[in-house]
C-alpha positions in Angstrom: 201.6 91.1 12.5 201.8 94.3 14.4 198.4 96.0 14.2 198.1 99.3 12.5 198.4 102.4 14.4 194.6 103.4 13.5 193.3 100.5 15.2 194.9 101.7 18.4 193.2 105.2 18.1 189.7 103.2 17.4 190.2 101.0 20.7 191.2 104.1 22.5 188.4 106.1 21.3 186.0 103.2 22.2 187.2 103.1 25.4 187.0 106.9 25.8 183.3 106.7 24.4 183.0 103.9 27.2 184.2 105.8 29.8 182.2 109.0 28.9 179.0 107.1 28.4 179.6 105.3 31.9 180.4 108.5 33.6 177.7 110.8 32.1 174.9 108.3 31.3 175.2 105.0 33.1 175.9 106.1 36.5 173.4 109.0 37.0 170.8 106.5 35.4 171.6 103.7 37.8 171.8 106.1 40.3 168.3 107.5 39.7 166.8 104.0 39.4 168.6 103.0 43.0 166.9 106.3 44.2 163.5 105.7 42.9 163.6 101.7 44.1 164.5 103.3 47.7 161.4 106.0 47.4 159.2 103.2 46.0 160.2 100.7 49.1 159.8 103.8 51.5 156.3 104.3 50.2 155.4 100.7 50.5 156.5 100.5 53.8 154.7 103.9 54.6 151.4 102.3 53.2 152.1 99.2 54.8 152.2 101.0 58.4 149.2 103.1 57.3 147.3 100.2 56.3 148.3 98.4 59.7 147.0 101.8 61.5 143.9 101.6 60.1 143.6 97.9 60.5 144.1 98.6 64.3 142.1 101.6 64.5 139.1 99.5 62.7 139.7 96.8 65.3 139.7 99.6 67.9 136.3 101.1 66.6 134.8 97.6 66.4 135.9 96.8 70.0 134.2 100.2 71.2 131.1 99.7 69.3 130.8 96.0 70.5 131.3 97.0 74.0 129.1 100.0 73.7 126.5 97.5 72.2 126.9 95.2 75.3 126.4 98.2 77.5 123.5 99.3 75.9 121.5 95.9 76.2 122.8 95.4 79.6 121.3 98.8 80.4 118.0 98.1 78.5 118.0 94.8 80.3 118.2 96.3 83.5 115.5 99.0 82.7 113.0 96.0 81.7 113.9 93.9 84.9 113.4 96.9 87.1 109.8 97.8 84.8 108.7 94.4 85.1 109.4 94.4 89.2 107.5 97.6 89.2 104.6 96.3 87.0 104.4 93.1 89.3 104.4 95.3 92.4 101.7 97.5 91.0 99.8 94.1 90.2 100.3 92.9 93.6 99.0 96.2 95.4 96.2 96.6 92.9 95.2 92.7 93.7 95.6 93.3 97.2 93.3 96.5 96.8 90.5 94.8 95.1 90.7 92.1 97.6 89.9 94.3 100.3 87.2 96.4 98.4 85.9 92.9 97.4 85.9 91.8 101.1 84.4 95.1 102.3 81.7 94.8 99.6 80.8 91.1 100.6 80.6 92.5 104.0 78.4 95.4 103.3 76.4 93.3 101.0 76.0 90.7 103.8 75.1 93.6 106.3 72.5 95.0 103.9 71.1 91.7 102.8 70.7 90.6 106.7 68.7 94.0 107.2 66.7 93.6 104.1 65.9 90.1 105.6 65.1 91.6 109.0 62.8 94.4 107.2 61.3 91.6 105.0 60.7 89.4 108.0 59.0 92.1 109.7 56.9 93.5 107.1 55.8 89.8 106.2 54.8 89.2 109.9 53.0 92.6 109.8 51.3 91.8 106.2 50.4 88.2 107.5 48.8 89.7 110.7 47.0 92.3 108.4 45.7 89.5 106.4 44.9 87.5 109.1 42.6 90.3 110.7 40.9 90.9 107.5 40.2 87.3 106.7 39.1 86.8 110.3 37.6 90.2 110.8 39.2 90.6 114.3 42.4 91.4 115.9 45.1 88.4 116.3 46.7 88.5 119.3 
């Protein structure tokens, strides 16, 4: 059986329609989809690179912050040690000065005490003579 000529025409037009749809619709559509996939992949790579750069910058910032804190603590510790050393020196100087003043005061007090005792002894001797003269009503030699 030989197919009818109209069947051949239908097959021809179907093939022509497939070719036209493929050339005018499917190929451009596939090309646009591939371009979008490529653009998405490029954007994803750029986003990954930006995220990596941001993470590196954050790590660098954290490292610099940690170093600055360590330096600040080190400077504060040195300042504290210096202040403590100055305080200790001032305390030692003050103690030495107080010790010297105390020694001078004790020496002066001893001198004044000895002088007062000598005066009291002399006055007591004079008073004793005066009392004895009054009691005996004559001068005691």
